mmCIF entry with sequence, helices, sheets and N, C-alpha, C, O atoms, coordinates in Angstrom:
data_MODEL
# 
_entry.id   MODEL 
# 
_entity.id                         1 
_entity.type                       polymer 
_entity.pdbx_number_of_molecules   1 
# 
_entity_poly.entity_id                      1 
_entity_poly.type                           'polypeptide(L)' 
_entity_poly.nstd_linkage                   no 
_entity_poly.nstd_monomer                   no 
_entity_poly.pdbx_seq_one_letter_code       MTHRSHEIPQDDLRNLVRVVSACTLGLWAFAAGLLIGVFLFS 
_entity_poly.pdbx_seq_one_letter_code_can   MTHRSHEIPQDDLRNLVRVVSACTLGLWAFAAGLLIGVFLFS 
_entity_poly.pdbx_strand_id                 A 
# 
loop_
_entity_poly_seq.entity_id 
_entity_poly_seq.num 
_entity_poly_seq.mon_id 
_entity_poly_seq.hetero 
1 1  MET n 
1 2  THR n 
1 3  HIS n 
1 4  ARG n 
1 5  SER n 
1 6  HIS n 
1 7  GLU n 
1 8  ILE n 
1 9  PRO n 
1 10 GLN n 
1 11 ASP n 
1 12 ASP n 
1 13 LEU n 
1 14 ARG n 
1 15 ASN n 
1 16 LEU n 
1 17 VAL n 
1 18 ARG n 
1 19 VAL n 
1 20 VAL n 
1 21 SER n 
1 22 ALA n 
1 23 CYS n 
1 24 THR n 
1 25 LEU n 
1 26 GLY n 
1 27 LEU n 
1 28 TRP n 
1 29 ALA n 
1 30 PHE n 
1 31 ALA n 
1 32 ALA n 
1 33 GLY n 
1 34 LEU n 
1 35 LEU n 
1 36 ILE n 
1 37 GLY n 
1 38 VAL n 
1 39 PHE n 
1 40 LEU n 
1 41 PHE n 
1 42 SER n 
# 
_struct_asym.id          A 
_struct_asym.entity_id   1 
# 
_struct_conf.conf_type_id            HELX_P 
_struct_conf.id                      HELX_P1 
_struct_conf.pdbx_PDB_helix_id       AA1 
_struct_conf.beg_label_comp_id       GLN 
_struct_conf.beg_label_asym_id       A 
_struct_conf.beg_label_seq_id        10 
_struct_conf.pdbx_beg_PDB_ins_code   ? 
_struct_conf.end_label_comp_id       PHE 
_struct_conf.end_label_asym_id       A 
_struct_conf.end_label_seq_id        41 
_struct_conf.pdbx_end_PDB_ins_code   ? 
_struct_conf.beg_auth_comp_id        GLN 
_struct_conf.beg_auth_asym_id        A 
_struct_conf.beg_auth_seq_id         10 
_struct_conf.end_auth_comp_id        PHE 
_struct_conf.end_auth_asym_id        A 
_struct_conf.end_auth_seq_id         41 
_struct_conf.pdbx_PDB_helix_class    1 
_struct_conf.details                 ? 
_struct_conf.pdbx_PDB_helix_length   32 
# 
_struct_conf_type.id          HELX_P 
_struct_conf_type.criteria    ? 
_struct_conf_type.reference   ? 
# 
loop_
_atom_site.group_PDB 
_atom_site.id 
_atom_site.type_symbol 
_atom_site.label_atom_id 
_atom_site.label_alt_id 
_atom_site.label_comp_id 
_atom_site.label_asym_id 
_atom_site.label_entity_id 
_atom_site.label_seq_id 
_atom_site.pdbx_PDB_ins_code 
_atom_site.Cartn_x 
_atom_site.Cartn_y 
_atom_site.Cartn_z 
_atom_site.occupancy 
_atom_site.B_iso_or_equiv 
_atom_site.pdbx_formal_charge 
_atom_site.auth_seq_id 
_atom_site.auth_comp_id 
_atom_site.auth_asym_id 
_atom_site.auth_atom_id 
_atom_site.pdbx_PDB_model_num 
ATOM 1   N N  . MET A 1 1  ? 82.717  111.683 161.249 1.00 0.00 ? 1  MET A N  1 
ATOM 2   C CA . MET A 1 1  ? 83.665  112.830 160.787 1.00 0.00 ? 1  MET A CA 1 
ATOM 3   C C  . MET A 1 1  ? 84.464  113.215 162.010 1.00 0.00 ? 1  MET A C  1 
ATOM 4   O O  . MET A 1 1  ? 83.901  113.687 162.998 1.00 0.00 ? 1  MET A O  1 
ATOM 5   N N  . THR A 1 2  ? 85.712  113.028 161.960 1.00 0.00 ? 2  THR A N  1 
ATOM 6   C CA . THR A 1 2  ? 86.642  113.428 163.051 1.00 0.00 ? 2  THR A CA 1 
ATOM 7   C C  . THR A 1 2  ? 87.051  114.814 162.976 1.00 0.00 ? 2  THR A C  1 
ATOM 8   O O  . THR A 1 2  ? 87.387  115.251 161.875 1.00 0.00 ? 2  THR A O  1 
ATOM 9   N N  . HIS A 1 3  ? 87.069  115.599 164.040 1.00 0.00 ? 3  HIS A N  1 
ATOM 10  C CA . HIS A 1 3  ? 87.520  116.966 164.021 1.00 0.00 ? 3  HIS A CA 1 
ATOM 11  C C  . HIS A 1 3  ? 88.893  117.068 164.584 1.00 0.00 ? 3  HIS A C  1 
ATOM 12  O O  . HIS A 1 3  ? 89.097  116.802 165.768 1.00 0.00 ? 3  HIS A O  1 
ATOM 13  N N  . ARG A 1 4  ? 89.916  117.474 163.715 1.00 0.00 ? 4  ARG A N  1 
ATOM 14  C CA . ARG A 1 4  ? 91.307  117.674 164.235 1.00 0.00 ? 4  ARG A CA 1 
ATOM 15  C C  . ARG A 1 4  ? 91.594  119.083 164.010 1.00 0.00 ? 4  ARG A C  1 
ATOM 16  O O  . ARG A 1 4  ? 91.792  119.521 162.877 1.00 0.00 ? 4  ARG A O  1 
ATOM 17  N N  . SER A 1 5  ? 91.626  119.872 165.155 1.00 0.00 ? 5  SER A N  1 
ATOM 18  C CA . SER A 1 5  ? 91.952  121.328 165.154 1.00 0.00 ? 5  SER A CA 1 
ATOM 19  C C  . SER A 1 5  ? 93.441  121.661 164.894 1.00 0.00 ? 5  SER A C  1 
ATOM 20  O O  . SER A 1 5  ? 93.821  122.706 164.365 1.00 0.00 ? 5  SER A O  1 
ATOM 21  N N  . HIS A 1 6  ? 94.244  120.656 165.326 1.00 0.00 ? 6  HIS A N  1 
ATOM 22  C CA . HIS A 1 6  ? 95.751  120.961 165.283 1.00 0.00 ? 6  HIS A CA 1 
ATOM 23  C C  . HIS A 1 6  ? 96.381  120.694 163.972 1.00 0.00 ? 6  HIS A C  1 
ATOM 24  O O  . HIS A 1 6  ? 97.562  120.982 163.783 1.00 0.00 ? 6  HIS A O  1 
ATOM 25  N N  . GLU A 1 7  ? 95.543  120.085 162.939 1.00 0.00 ? 7  GLU A N  1 
ATOM 26  C CA . GLU A 1 7  ? 96.065  119.766 161.736 1.00 0.00 ? 7  GLU A CA 1 
ATOM 27  C C  . GLU A 1 7  ? 95.407  120.669 160.647 1.00 0.00 ? 7  GLU A C  1 
ATOM 28  O O  . GLU A 1 7  ? 94.183  120.761 160.554 1.00 0.00 ? 7  GLU A O  1 
ATOM 29  N N  . ILE A 1 8  ? 96.269  121.327 159.830 1.00 0.00 ? 8  ILE A N  1 
ATOM 30  C CA . ILE A 1 8  ? 95.820  122.146 158.737 1.00 0.00 ? 8  ILE A CA 1 
ATOM 31  C C  . ILE A 1 8  ? 95.373  121.208 157.567 1.00 0.00 ? 8  ILE A C  1 
ATOM 32  O O  . ILE A 1 8  ? 96.149  120.363 157.119 1.00 0.00 ? 8  ILE A O  1 
ATOM 33  N N  . PRO A 1 9  ? 94.075  121.378 157.069 1.00 0.00 ? 9  PRO A N  1 
ATOM 34  C CA . PRO A 1 9  ? 93.679  120.612 155.940 1.00 0.00 ? 9  PRO A CA 1 
ATOM 35  C C  . PRO A 1 9  ? 94.618  120.964 154.789 1.00 0.00 ? 9  PRO A C  1 
ATOM 36  O O  . PRO A 1 9  ? 95.186  122.056 154.760 1.00 0.00 ? 9  PRO A O  1 
ATOM 37  N N  . GLN A 1 10 ? 94.793  119.971 153.769 1.00 0.00 ? 10 GLN A N  1 
ATOM 38  C CA . GLN A 1 10 ? 95.630  120.152 152.658 1.00 0.00 ? 10 GLN A CA 1 
ATOM 39  C C  . GLN A 1 10 ? 95.166  121.179 151.751 1.00 0.00 ? 10 GLN A C  1 
ATOM 40  O O  . GLN A 1 10 ? 95.998  121.877 151.172 1.00 0.00 ? 10 GLN A O  1 
ATOM 41  N N  . ASP A 1 11 ? 93.836  121.359 151.553 1.00 0.00 ? 11 ASP A N  1 
ATOM 42  C CA . ASP A 1 11 ? 93.348  122.303 150.682 1.00 0.00 ? 11 ASP A CA 1 
ATOM 43  C C  . ASP A 1 11 ? 93.624  123.796 151.147 1.00 0.00 ? 11 ASP A C  1 
ATOM 44  O O  . ASP A 1 11 ? 93.931  124.684 150.352 1.00 0.00 ? 11 ASP A O  1 
ATOM 45  N N  . ASP A 1 12 ? 93.476  123.992 152.587 1.00 0.00 ? 12 ASP A N  1 
ATOM 46  C CA . ASP A 1 12 ? 93.658  125.227 153.118 1.00 0.00 ? 12 ASP A CA 1 
ATOM 47  C C  . ASP A 1 12 ? 95.140  125.514 152.976 1.00 0.00 ? 12 ASP A C  1 
ATOM 48  O O  . ASP A 1 12 ? 95.463  126.681 152.753 1.00 0.00 ? 12 ASP A O  1 
ATOM 49  N N  . LEU A 1 13 ? 96.084  124.578 153.079 1.00 0.00 ? 13 LEU A N  1 
ATOM 50  C CA . LEU A 1 13 ? 97.506  124.848 152.896 1.00 0.00 ? 13 LEU A CA 1 
ATOM 51  C C  . LEU A 1 13 ? 97.855  125.244 151.506 1.00 0.00 ? 13 LEU A C  1 
ATOM 52  O O  . LEU A 1 13 ? 98.649  126.150 151.253 1.00 0.00 ? 13 LEU A O  1 
ATOM 53  N N  . ARG A 1 14 ? 97.189  124.484 150.554 1.00 0.00 ? 14 ARG A N  1 
ATOM 54  C CA . ARG A 1 14 ? 97.442  124.836 149.108 1.00 0.00 ? 14 ARG A CA 1 
ATOM 55  C C  . ARG A 1 14 ? 96.969  126.176 148.773 1.00 0.00 ? 14 ARG A C  1 
ATOM 56  O O  . ARG A 1 14 ? 97.614  126.876 147.993 1.00 0.00 ? 14 ARG A O  1 
ATOM 57  N N  . ASN A 1 15 ? 95.778  126.619 149.366 1.00 0.00 ? 15 ASN A N  1 
ATOM 58  C CA . ASN A 1 15 ? 95.230  127.905 149.073 1.00 0.00 ? 15 ASN A CA 1 
ATOM 59  C C  . ASN A 1 15 ? 96.130  128.915 149.602 1.00 0.00 ? 15 ASN A C  1 
ATOM 60  O O  . ASN A 1 15 ? 96.390  129.912 148.927 1.00 0.00 ? 15 ASN A O  1 
ATOM 61  N N  . LEU A 1 16 ? 96.638  128.731 150.783 1.00 0.00 ? 16 LEU A N  1 
ATOM 62  C CA . LEU A 1 16 ? 97.526  129.753 151.477 1.00 0.00 ? 16 LEU A CA 1 
ATOM 63  C C  . LEU A 1 16 ? 98.838  129.810 150.630 1.00 0.00 ? 16 LEU A C  1 
ATOM 64  O O  . LEU A 1 16 ? 99.316  130.908 150.345 1.00 0.00 ? 16 LEU A O  1 
ATOM 65  N N  . VAL A 1 17 ? 99.405  128.692 150.237 1.00 0.00 ? 17 VAL A N  1 
ATOM 66  C CA . VAL A 1 17 ? 100.666 128.835 149.395 1.00 0.00 ? 17 VAL A CA 1 
ATOM 67  C C  . VAL A 1 17 ? 100.351 129.551 148.156 1.00 0.00 ? 17 VAL A C  1 
ATOM 68  O O  . VAL A 1 17 ? 101.147 130.397 147.748 1.00 0.00 ? 17 VAL A O  1 
ATOM 69  N N  . ARG A 1 18 ? 99.200  129.282 147.473 1.00 0.00 ? 18 ARG A N  1 
ATOM 70  C CA . ARG A 1 18 ? 98.818  130.029 146.257 1.00 0.00 ? 18 ARG A CA 1 
ATOM 71  C C  . ARG A 1 18 ? 98.673  131.566 146.519 1.00 0.00 ? 18 ARG A C  1 
ATOM 72  O O  . ARG A 1 18 ? 99.141  132.374 145.717 1.00 0.00 ? 18 ARG A O  1 
ATOM 73  N N  . VAL A 1 19 ? 98.029  131.953 147.638 1.00 0.00 ? 19 VAL A N  1 
ATOM 74  C CA . VAL A 1 19 ? 97.880  133.344 147.848 1.00 0.00 ? 19 VAL A CA 1 
ATOM 75  C C  . VAL A 1 19 ? 99.305  133.994 148.120 1.00 0.00 ? 19 VAL A C  1 
ATOM 76  O O  . VAL A 1 19 ? 99.627  135.083 147.644 1.00 0.00 ? 19 VAL A O  1 
ATOM 77  N N  . VAL A 1 20 ? 100.031 133.312 148.837 1.00 0.00 ? 20 VAL A N  1 
ATOM 78  C CA . VAL A 1 20 ? 101.366 133.917 149.342 1.00 0.00 ? 20 VAL A CA 1 
ATOM 79  C C  . VAL A 1 20 ? 102.291 134.121 147.999 1.00 0.00 ? 20 VAL A C  1 
ATOM 80  O O  . VAL A 1 20 ? 102.974 135.127 147.812 1.00 0.00 ? 20 VAL A O  1 
ATOM 81  N N  . SER A 1 21 ? 102.208 133.055 147.132 1.00 0.00 ? 21 SER A N  1 
ATOM 82  C CA . SER A 1 21 ? 103.034 133.140 145.958 1.00 0.00 ? 21 SER A CA 1 
ATOM 83  C C  . SER A 1 21 ? 102.533 134.195 145.047 1.00 0.00 ? 21 SER A C  1 
ATOM 84  O O  . SER A 1 21 ? 103.325 134.919 144.444 1.00 0.00 ? 21 SER A O  1 
ATOM 85  N N  . ALA A 1 22 ? 101.191 134.316 144.916 1.00 0.00 ? 22 ALA A N  1 
ATOM 86  C CA . ALA A 1 22 ? 100.610 135.407 144.001 1.00 0.00 ? 22 ALA A CA 1 
ATOM 87  C C  . ALA A 1 22 ? 101.054 136.787 144.641 1.00 0.00 ? 22 ALA A C  1 
ATOM 88  O O  . ALA A 1 22 ? 101.501 137.660 143.897 1.00 0.00 ? 22 ALA A O  1 
ATOM 89  N N  . CYS A 1 23 ? 100.950 136.988 145.910 1.00 0.00 ? 23 CYS A N  1 
ATOM 90  C CA . CYS A 1 23 ? 101.246 138.225 146.511 1.00 0.00 ? 23 CYS A CA 1 
ATOM 91  C C  . CYS A 1 23 ? 102.766 138.567 146.346 1.00 0.00 ? 23 CYS A C  1 
ATOM 92  O O  . CYS A 1 23 ? 103.124 139.733 146.183 1.00 0.00 ? 23 CYS A O  1 
ATOM 93  N N  . THR A 1 24 ? 103.616 137.566 146.392 1.00 0.00 ? 24 THR A N  1 
ATOM 94  C CA . THR A 1 24 ? 105.066 137.724 146.231 1.00 0.00 ? 24 THR A CA 1 
ATOM 95  C C  . THR A 1 24 ? 105.294 138.099 144.762 1.00 0.00 ? 24 THR A C  1 
ATOM 96  O O  . THR A 1 24 ? 105.974 139.084 144.473 1.00 0.00 ? 24 THR A O  1 
ATOM 97  N N  . LEU A 1 25 ? 104.760 137.360 143.885 1.00 0.00 ? 25 LEU A N  1 
ATOM 98  C CA . LEU A 1 25 ? 104.920 137.662 142.403 1.00 0.00 ? 25 LEU A CA 1 
ATOM 99  C C  . LEU A 1 25 ? 104.330 139.112 142.059 1.00 0.00 ? 25 LEU A C  1 
ATOM 100 O O  . LEU A 1 25 ? 104.816 139.835 141.190 1.00 0.00 ? 25 LEU A O  1 
ATOM 101 N N  . GLY A 1 26 ? 103.310 139.420 142.784 1.00 0.00 ? 26 GLY A N  1 
ATOM 102 C CA . GLY A 1 26 ? 102.692 140.794 142.484 1.00 0.00 ? 26 GLY A CA 1 
ATOM 103 C C  . GLY A 1 26 ? 103.666 141.882 143.022 1.00 0.00 ? 26 GLY A C  1 
ATOM 104 O O  . GLY A 1 26 ? 103.899 142.895 142.362 1.00 0.00 ? 26 GLY A O  1 
ATOM 105 N N  . LEU A 1 27 ? 104.203 141.655 144.181 1.00 0.00 ? 27 LEU A N  1 
ATOM 106 C CA . LEU A 1 27 ? 105.178 142.567 144.787 1.00 0.00 ? 27 LEU A CA 1 
ATOM 107 C C  . LEU A 1 27 ? 106.358 142.742 143.908 1.00 0.00 ? 27 LEU A C  1 
ATOM 108 O O  . LEU A 1 27 ? 106.791 143.877 143.706 1.00 0.00 ? 27 LEU A O  1 
ATOM 109 N N  . TRP A 1 28 ? 106.952 141.618 143.330 1.00 0.00 ? 28 TRP A N  1 
ATOM 110 C CA . TRP A 1 28 ? 108.148 141.633 142.504 1.00 0.00 ? 28 TRP A CA 1 
ATOM 111 C C  . TRP A 1 28 ? 107.801 142.318 141.242 1.00 0.00 ? 28 TRP A C  1 
ATOM 112 O O  . TRP A 1 28 ? 108.640 143.106 140.807 1.00 0.00 ? 28 TRP A O  1 
ATOM 113 N N  . ALA A 1 29 ? 106.650 142.139 140.550 1.00 0.00 ? 29 ALA A N  1 
ATOM 114 C CA . ALA A 1 29 ? 106.330 142.719 139.487 1.00 0.00 ? 29 ALA A CA 1 
ATOM 115 C C  . ALA A 1 29 ? 106.160 144.204 139.682 1.00 0.00 ? 29 ALA A C  1 
ATOM 116 O O  . ALA A 1 29 ? 106.617 144.974 138.838 1.00 0.00 ? 29 ALA A O  1 
ATOM 117 N N  . PHE A 1 30 ? 105.525 144.650 140.757 1.00 0.00 ? 30 PHE A N  1 
ATOM 118 C CA . PHE A 1 30 ? 105.507 146.074 141.196 1.00 0.00 ? 30 PHE A CA 1 
ATOM 119 C C  . PHE A 1 30 ? 106.718 146.761 141.253 1.00 0.00 ? 30 PHE A C  1 
ATOM 120 O O  . PHE A 1 30 ? 106.927 147.815 140.652 1.00 0.00 ? 30 PHE A O  1 
ATOM 121 N N  . ALA A 1 31 ? 107.607 146.120 142.041 1.00 0.00 ? 31 ALA A N  1 
ATOM 122 C CA . ALA A 1 31 ? 109.009 146.589 142.205 1.00 0.00 ? 31 ALA A CA 1 
ATOM 123 C C  . ALA A 1 31 ? 109.803 146.709 140.852 1.00 0.00 ? 31 ALA A C  1 
ATOM 124 O O  . ALA A 1 31 ? 110.419 147.728 140.539 1.00 0.00 ? 31 ALA A O  1 
ATOM 125 N N  . ALA A 1 32 ? 109.736 145.640 140.124 1.00 0.00 ? 32 ALA A N  1 
ATOM 126 C CA . ALA A 1 32 ? 110.366 145.747 138.778 1.00 0.00 ? 32 ALA A CA 1 
ATOM 127 C C  . ALA A 1 32 ? 109.755 146.922 137.948 1.00 0.00 ? 32 ALA A C  1 
ATOM 128 O O  . ALA A 1 32 ? 110.515 147.671 137.334 1.00 0.00 ? 32 ALA A O  1 
ATOM 129 N N  . GLY A 1 33 ? 108.403 147.104 137.914 1.00 0.00 ? 33 GLY A N  1 
ATOM 130 C CA . GLY A 1 33 ? 107.940 148.079 137.093 1.00 0.00 ? 33 GLY A CA 1 
ATOM 131 C C  . GLY A 1 33 ? 108.273 149.550 137.609 1.00 0.00 ? 33 GLY A C  1 
ATOM 132 O O  . GLY A 1 33 ? 108.469 150.496 136.846 1.00 0.00 ? 33 GLY A O  1 
ATOM 133 N N  . LEU A 1 34 ? 108.312 149.622 138.950 1.00 0.00 ? 34 LEU A N  1 
ATOM 134 C CA . LEU A 1 34 ? 108.739 150.891 139.575 1.00 0.00 ? 34 LEU A CA 1 
ATOM 135 C C  . LEU A 1 34 ? 110.188 151.234 139.115 1.00 0.00 ? 34 LEU A C  1 
ATOM 136 O O  . LEU A 1 34 ? 110.422 152.357 138.668 1.00 0.00 ? 34 LEU A O  1 
ATOM 137 N N  . LEU A 1 35 ? 111.159 150.298 139.214 1.00 0.00 ? 35 LEU A N  1 
ATOM 138 C CA . LEU A 1 35 ? 112.452 150.304 138.902 1.00 0.00 ? 35 LEU A CA 1 
ATOM 139 C C  . LEU A 1 35 ? 112.672 150.873 137.444 1.00 0.00 ? 35 LEU A C  1 
ATOM 140 O O  . LEU A 1 35 ? 113.430 151.800 137.157 1.00 0.00 ? 35 LEU A O  1 
ATOM 141 N N  . ILE A 1 36 ? 111.881 150.161 136.580 1.00 0.00 ? 36 ILE A N  1 
ATOM 142 C CA . ILE A 1 36 ? 112.035 150.354 135.147 1.00 0.00 ? 36 ILE A CA 1 
ATOM 143 C C  . ILE A 1 36 ? 111.382 151.798 134.932 1.00 0.00 ? 36 ILE A C  1 
ATOM 144 O O  . ILE A 1 36 ? 111.906 152.535 134.098 1.00 0.00 ? 36 ILE A O  1 
ATOM 145 N N  . GLY A 1 37 ? 110.329 152.210 135.604 1.00 0.00 ? 37 GLY A N  1 
ATOM 146 C CA . GLY A 1 37 ? 109.835 153.497 135.430 1.00 0.00 ? 37 GLY A CA 1 
ATOM 147 C C  . GLY A 1 37 ? 110.730 154.582 135.808 1.00 0.00 ? 37 GLY A C  1 
ATOM 148 O O  . GLY A 1 37 ? 110.855 155.601 135.128 1.00 0.00 ? 37 GLY A O  1 
ATOM 149 N N  . VAL A 1 38 ? 111.419 154.336 137.013 1.00 0.00 ? 38 VAL A N  1 
ATOM 150 C CA . VAL A 1 38 ? 112.391 155.347 137.486 1.00 0.00 ? 38 VAL A CA 1 
ATOM 151 C C  . VAL A 1 38 ? 113.467 155.501 136.580 1.00 0.00 ? 38 VAL A C  1 
ATOM 152 O O  . VAL A 1 38 ? 113.875 156.630 136.308 1.00 0.00 ? 38 VAL A O  1 
ATOM 153 N N  . PHE A 1 39 ? 114.038 154.345 136.015 1.00 0.00 ? 39 PHE A N  1 
ATOM 154 C CA . PHE A 1 39 ? 115.201 154.501 135.150 1.00 0.00 ? 39 PHE A CA 1 
ATOM 155 C C  . PHE A 1 39 ? 114.768 155.065 133.771 1.00 0.00 ? 39 PHE A C  1 
ATOM 156 O O  . PHE A 1 39 ? 115.589 155.711 133.118 1.00 0.00 ? 39 PHE A O  1 
ATOM 157 N N  . LEU A 1 40 ? 113.536 154.854 133.308 1.00 0.00 ? 40 LEU A N  1 
ATOM 158 C CA . LEU A 1 40 ? 113.169 155.414 131.988 1.00 0.00 ? 40 LEU A CA 1 
ATOM 159 C C  . LEU A 1 40 ? 112.794 156.788 132.083 1.00 0.00 ? 40 LEU A C  1 
ATOM 160 O O  . LEU A 1 40 ? 112.969 157.492 131.088 1.00 0.00 ? 40 LEU A O  1 
ATOM 161 N N  . PHE A 1 41 ? 112.263 157.325 133.212 1.00 0.00 ? 41 PHE A N  1 
ATOM 162 C CA . PHE A 1 41 ? 111.643 158.695 133.346 1.00 0.00 ? 41 PHE A CA 1 
ATOM 163 C C  . PHE A 1 41 ? 112.527 159.622 134.076 1.00 0.00 ? 41 PHE A C  1 
ATOM 164 O O  . PHE A 1 41 ? 112.174 160.786 134.269 1.00 0.00 ? 41 PHE A O  1 
ATOM 165 N N  . SER A 1 42 ? 113.728 159.136 134.517 1.00 0.00 ? 42 SER A N  1 
ATOM 166 C CA . SER A 1 42 ? 114.560 160.089 135.282 1.00 0.00 ? 42 SER A CA 1 
ATOM 167 C C  . SER A 1 42 ? 115.510 160.880 134.488 1.00 0.00 ? 42 SER A C  1 
ATOM 168 O O  . SER A 1 42 ? 116.244 161.699 135.041 1.00 0.00 ? 42 SER A O  1 
# 
């Protein structure tokens, strides 16, 4: 088993992309909900 510290494993990269995209989607959903709430209740 060769140890390569300078290369990121593909699984870790996929997990990172998944986490980042989930966080981005969550932030967009939160912002959209906030805007809708402000427009509805102002």
